[in-house]
Residue, then its C-alpha position, 0 to 999 in steps of 0.5 A: m467382936c462387938h456385941n450387944e450384951l457389953r453395951g455400957v461396959r465400954a464407957g470410960l475404958l479410956f480412963l481405967a488407968l486414971l481411975a485406978g490411980w496409975i496415971p497422974v491427972e495432968a500427965h501425958l504419954v511421950t514416946f522417945r526413940v533413938l538410933m544407937p551406933d550399934p543396934a545391938m547396944e542397949a539404951v536407956v532414957e533419962v526424963n526429968g531426972e528419972v531413968h527408963a529402960m528402952d525396948n527394941g522398936r521398929w527400924g532398929a530404933k530403941v523406944a520408951t513410952v513415959w508418962v510426963e507430968e511436967a510441961t517440959a521434958e528434959f531428956r538424954f539417952g545413954t547406954p549401960a556401961g557395966p561397972q562404969g555406970t551409964a555412958w550418957e550423950n555428951a555432944a556440944s550442940d545446939c540441941f543440947d543444954n547442959g547435956l540435955r535435950t528439951t521438948e514441950v509436952e502439950g499432949n500425948t506425942a511420939l518424938d522423931a527418932v534421933c541419932f545417939d549423941a547427935c541432933a540430926r536424924c541418922a543417915g540411912c536409905a531414904d528410898p521407900l522402894s529400896p529393900n533396906y528403906n528406913p523411914l527414920a533415916d535422914p531424907a538427905s542421906p546419900s542414895a549409895l546407902c540403899a541396897v539397889a538403885p530406885g527400885a526398877g528391874c525385871t519383875y517376871p519370875e520366869a526371866v533369867n534376870f528376875s530381881s526379887v527386890a525390884r518394885w517396877e518393871d523396867g523392860s530389862c527382862t530376858f528369857e531363855l528361848a525354847d528348845l530349837s534343836c528340833p523345830d518340827h513345826d508342821g509335825d511331820g517328824l522331819i525338819g523340812v522347807g516348810d519348817m524353815l519357812v515358819q522359822l524365817a517368818a518369825f525372824g526379827q519378831a520380839c519374844s513376848p514374856p510369859p504371862p505372870p503366875f496365876a493368870n486369871g486365877p482366884r488370888l486376891s489383891t488390891s487395885g486402887g479402891s477395889i479388891v480384885n482377882e488376877s483377871g482384874e475383876n472386882v471381887l465383893l467378899r460376902g462372908m461370915g465370921l466363925g465366932g465362938w469356935m476358936v475363941q469363946e465369948g460369954y454372950m454366945l454361951q449365955t455366960a456373960g453375967f458370970a464368965n465372959p472371956q474364955h479363960e473365965i469360962r474354962a475356969i468355971i467348967t474346970q471347977l465343976i468337972g475337973e481338968e481332964a473332963t474340961q480338956d475333953f470338952y474343949d477337944a470336942w468343942l473344937q472338933n464339932h463347932c465347925t465342920k465341912a458341913d458348915i462350910d458347905a451350907m454357907k456356900e449354899m446360902g450364898f457366902n463366898s468367904v469365911r473370916l476365921p477368928m483365931h486364938y493365938n493359944l491354939f498355935t503357940l504357948p503363952i509367954e509365961e509358959e514358954p520353956v525358953p523365954g523369947e522363943n516360940t513353941w508351935l502347937e499343932i492343933g491351931f494349924e490343923l484346924t485352920d488347914s481344915v477350914v482352908s481346905w473346905c473353903k478351897q473345895n467350895e471356891m470360898y476365900v478365907i480371911l485369917d483373923l487374929h481375934a485373940a492376940p498374945g496377952g489380949q489386945g483390949y480392955d473389952a476382955a471377952i473379945s480377945d480373952y484378955d486376963p488383967s492379971k497378965p501383961s497385955l499385948w501392949e504391955s509386953v514386947e514378948n507378946q508383940n514379938k510372938m504375934a509377929a512370929l505367929w503371922k510369919r509362921l502362918a504366911e509361910i504356910y499359906v504363901d502359895e494358897d490362892w483361896v486365902a484372901g489375906y491376913d487380918l492382923l488384929n481384931e478390934p484393939n481397944w486400948d489407950l494407944p496415943n496417936g495410934t503410934a504403938l498400933r502402927n508400930l506393931y502392924e508394921q512389925c507384923t507386916d515386915s514379918i509377913r512380907s519376909v516370906d509372903p510378898d503377895h497376900i492382902i493385909f487387912i488393918e483394923g483401927n483402934w477402939w473396936a476397929n474404927d479409929f484409924t488415927g495414925l494408921t494412914p497413909p498405908w505402908d504397904d501396897n497391898l493393904v485393906y482398911s477394915p472397919h466394923k459396924y454395929w447398931s448404927i443407922n444405915d446411911v452413907g454418912s455412917m460409913g463416911f469415916a471409912t470412905t474418906i480414908r479410901d478416897a484419900h489414899n486410894v485403898p479398898l475397904y472391907l467391913g470385917e464384922s457386923g451383925e447382932n441386929s434384925n433382918v431389917w438391919f441386916r438387909d439395909a446394911i448389906h445394901l448400903l455396903e454393896e452400893l459402896n463397893i465394900g465387902w463384908a463379913w457377918w458375925p457370927l454363924k451360930k450361938v446358943a439359942s439366938i435368932s440373929g444367926c444363920l444357925a442356932i445351937e439348942n439350949t437344952e434343959g440340962y444346959q439351962s440348969l448349968l446356967d442357972y447354977w452358975s447364976g446362983n439360982a439352982a443347986a450344983p449338979s454332980a461332976q458326972e451330970a455336968t460333964d454329960i450336959l457339956m458333952d451333949l452341948t458339943e454334940k448340939l454344935k454340929f451343923e446337923n443338930c443346929r436349927f437353920q434359920p432361913d429368914v436370916a440368910d434370906a435377908m442377907f442375900r435375896q432381900v438385898q436384891t428384891d422386895e418380893t416376898i417368898p413363903y417361910g422356908g420356901e414352901m407355900r402353905t396349903v389351903p384348906g389347912v392350918i397355917h401357924a402365925t409365926d410362918f409369915d412370908m420372908g421379905v423386907v418390912g413393908s412387904a412381908y409384914g408391918d411392925v412398929q419396932v424393927a431394928n436397933y440403932h442405939v449407936s446412932t440414936g442413944n436408945y436401945t430398941e428391940w425388934n422381936s421382943g420375944w427373941q424366939y423363932r425368927n429375926d424379923g420385927v414381929d414379936i414371937t414367944f413360946s406358946n402353950d396353945p393346946v390346939y395345932d401348936n408349933g411351940y410359938k405364937v405372935s405376941w404383943l400385936a400393936s394396932g396397924e401391924w400385919m403379916k403376909y402369908t403366901l398360900d396355895v389355895t387348892s380349891g376356890g370357894l368360900y372358907d371359914i377362917k378359924v383364928r386362934v387367939s389369946v386376948g387379954e384386957t384389950p379387945g382386938l379387931v382384925h380383917f384379911e386381905v388378899d393381894g391388896q383386896d379386902v376379903s373379910s369383914y372386920e372382926e372383933f376379938t372379945a377380951f378375956g381379961v387375962a393373957g393366955g386364955w385361948q379362944t377360936v374366933t371364926i370369920e365366915d364366908v371368906f371367898l378365896e380363888e384357886g391358886p397362889a394367894g398373898l393373904v394378909f392378916y391385919a390387926d386393926q386394933g392390937g393387944f392380943e396374941i395369935s397362934h394359928l389360922n385354920f382354913v376350913a372349906t364351907g362346901t360352897p365352890a367358887s362356881e356357886v359364890g355370888m357377888a356380895f358385900v365384904n366390908a365398908k370403912t371410912e376413908d376420911a371425914n367425907q368418904i366411905r369405901l365399899t369392898l365387894n368380893k368380885p370385880i365390878q363390871l364397867p360401866f358402873v351405872e348405879g347412883p348413890e340413891v340406891f345406897t343408904l348411909q346412916d349414923d345410929g339411924e340418922v341418914l347421911t347424904l351421899l353425894t356421889a358413888s363411883t368405882d375406884p380406878q386403883n381397885d376394881r372391887v371397890l366403890l367410893f362414896e362422897v358424904e356431904d356432912n363431916m363424919d366423926a369418930t363417934m358415929n355408929l355407921t351402917l350402909s345398905y343397898a337396894g339396887n340391882q344394877i351392879t354386876a361382876p364380869d362372871g354375870g353375877t349381880l350384887a345381892a342387896f344388903t341391909m345395915e351392914d356395919v361401916h368400920n369407922d377408923l377416923d381419928f377422934r376430933y373434939a366437936i365444936p361447939g363442945w368441951i375440950e380438956a386441956e390435957g387432951f391435946s394431940t401434940q404439944s411442946g413444953i407442956e407439963v401435966e399435974s393434978t387439979t383441985d378444980d371442980g371435977g378433979g382430973q388434971n390441968l396443964g402447968f409450968l407453961d412458958p411463952g412459946d409453948y403450945m398445944e394442938y387439938e383436932v377439932n370439928v367445927q360443926y357450924s359457921g358463925d359466932y362462938t364464945v370460948n371459955f378458958r378455965t385458968a389459975s395463976e398468980q400473975d396474968g397470962a395469955v394465949a393466941l389461937e389459930l385454926v389450921d385447915l387440912n391444907g395447912q392454911v392458918t387462920g388467926l383467931g386472936t388472943v385471950s388474956f387471963s387475969s391473975t386468980g391469986s393462986w395456982q389452984t384458985w380457978e376462974t373462967t375467962s370468955r372471949d367471942l370469936v367467929l369460926d367457919e365450919g370445917l375440920y381443923t387443928l386448933r393451936v393454942i400458943v402461950t404468949e404470956a405466962p406462967f399460968n395453969f390451964n384446965w379446960m375450954e368450952w366452945q359455945y355456939n351463939e346462933e340458932i341451929e336450923d333444922a337441928g332441933p334443940t341442942s344442949f352442951q351440958s356436961v355429963m359427969a364422969y368421976p373419979n377423973p382420971v379413973q383410979t379404981g378400975e370403975v367410973n361413975i356416970a351421972f346425968s339429969v334432965f327436968f322431964p322423964q324421957n328416953l335417954t341413950l348413953s354411949i361411950y367411945d374410946a379414943t379411936g372412936r370405937p364404941v365400948f358401951g351403949k344402953t338406953y334408959y326408958e322414961t327416966s330423968a336421971i342416969a346414975e351408972r357405975l361401970s367397970l373398965h375391965g378389958l378397956a385400954a388406957g386412954v381418953y373416953e368420950v361419953f354421950v347422952t342422946r335425948e329424945d329430941g336429938t339433943v346430945n350432952t357430952g362428958r369424958f374421962l381418962k383411964p391412965l396407964r397405971 
């Protein structure tokens, strides 16, 4: 199968032979075929003077595939004639030139089969419906050469004249009449008048043939583009592959780095514990890896089929070990194991697809998939291996010809070899098909393409009327187009599709892929059921300390264990394989079945968590992303995107997008924690609140360098304030943060833990009742937050009784004590616990907002009245916007195209934009605070002239052009000058777009100055606050500011989200000189504000880089 650990290994496999020097650079593969007068005759072909032996091929032809360097191949066929030498063709004909045939060689090709010593194709049966049909025969051959007339006859096995070679029913069937020696129809023991009347009534009626065998039975077949049962009902196979059982792959055992295919794994084990103990290990492995308990569990999960990957060496000896070359020694173990699986599946009414996963010799360069050993002939390099494969399929078909619960035969898993035009692959498939059909005319044959199952070149049209094409799908986007290569084949040839393998991804990917496949009526089998310490299978095998010590030894990172220690560890591993010792992972099965049908969530493991009590953070609900949790990265699509992405980056506990790692929390620990929470991520928990009332939620968190911010919701309603987690400075330092007085009503509750600002880890939530029951909980403030620049949302703990009669005048919104005007107050039609306020002035991310209430008219349906509250914090999550008038650093763009950043030598240091070209652009989110005349100053440096065009884009997308600004050359790339331009702006929120029209030049900053008097605003200055070094390199920043007269100065610093990170008031001073540590603060841009006594605000900014 395909697997993640092999990505990158496959690149270039098509050219292995070329790189090894086996193939001439300009050579092409040409396949020559000839039909000899007697099929028993040996044949050779001479190509451009070199003689090559020919092998037995399909339909009695002799076949040789030869590398040809020349543009023209001159060739002739011959037969070895003993002492007399080779007897060559010598016909005098138009197709010979001096006794040689010729063909132009323009690429890899397979030539049509010809008759020895003749130009034309050989005569033979050209009727596809005849049992002796030969596709190599001349189409003009007489029909008398066919064994029967074109295929019509009696097809009912119960008929007297049943024809085993008939292909369709011609109405000629005759049947033996029932025994009429005693036609006692009325059952009275005598043949009387009544019986005779019944006989006479039936006189002249035709006897209908009996129904076909297995009527209304489970046996599967193809019908157009569908797989159907014997009632003609569409059957969608939903299966799981038993990978790692009969064929071990290194990545499933975590040995891929040093032993990938099974023969390498066995070799390192043998080297450590000896041959006898190794055989004991493999015997136990085969007995324990798959048992009836596994199959029973799969049935319970929802699977209706099993894809059984088989290693040929469990059924027959390798060709190198056969006592008699060319013969097949059959081994019992493989057949016994297969019989067991078929029996267990039959008891569960589940289908089995037999899958030849490791063919004789190995079928691909990707060695782990098929246990390919490059030191031995591959499947494609050995006719003996191919014949053994065909014989094995015949043997299996003989055994299961009458087994209805065997769905069919998957002839070859994921071939990956250079097989020009698919010719060799099709020939082998047809050889195996013939072998199977000689004993089993009914079971489905599943066909995989080359190059990991998906290249069907040369494999169409289908050569059997009960054939299914079986592609595989890994790591691609789940849309209709991703399956187009396969559905095109289905539609063109009216044949079904079956996705034989997929998996090795997240639950999100699983759900979306299965949803897609089932919409396309494509059955599927996932891969695999179980692996060592894996989150992506329904079952996980425990990776014990002992087994890890073996892995460390084999990796060169630990001392060698004794043979007995290693034996004990490996035998313990075989015990861990058993179903009862594996860890069942309910989220995986849930994603593959229930989530395909619904977006509803259910509690993890199926049982609601009880409140009061402890809830582990990792036990969030099972369900689709967006319903059970929110996360930034949820699946890997690298085949489509070219970029590998993790989902659960900790690779522990669950297969969802949430990152989970091992935990060392000493309190209420389940061994795991949710890690690397990013801002905006969340998890939902379905709770059973046994008693309504107020609860304290004790959140167990580990906070590193970045403070966290969280709140709780229940069924879409906020139920808590926004709580900040203090930065500890190092990860792993656990603390308990209590969010008080959260009102939870009795009964089921869908609680959401929301990370408004991430960067922390969480172990568990402990819900502790405060003692205040629901009956005593009054109507109260929960939280308030900004919705946009002109709207505030207030959430209460109970629904608001309508009609709502209070006006905005009983509420007070303030920014650092300054009152902002509320225009309206209204209820939210979408949420009965929310009030919405329209704010006259544009709010911005730097505001420190509070809300107060002094009314008494807001009530709840239970009669309670909202209690007055004072100066409650308003969570301000507005996106940062630059204030105009104000200063904008060039590198502070929100989006850009074509921009590069470099260090600058301009005053203040920092960075500038460089390497600009016409058409490049930068965008900045701005708040134009006043309408009127402005001057914009651009700071640039260049060796030639430059220019930009300016645009303002409002919130509705309306674009207003502001004109252009041209810059003269300054003589050097770091010689800086300021260029000014007067403009007129309208107040409002915009995106400022700066478009380069003439370049190159370097750009450091721009300053916007307001040229009109501001009414009722007091004196305003746009003098910069100095912050250095910029960017900050040492973990500390210096802030400097001065004025002429001593006064009270307030210093405030905000991060890029508008969250305050520092505040201090300096009394009766004319200067600020502050050295601040940035420990615990996230990387990013920080805005610095100094507010003077008269309200004048001075600004500055600095950058804390990622590194």
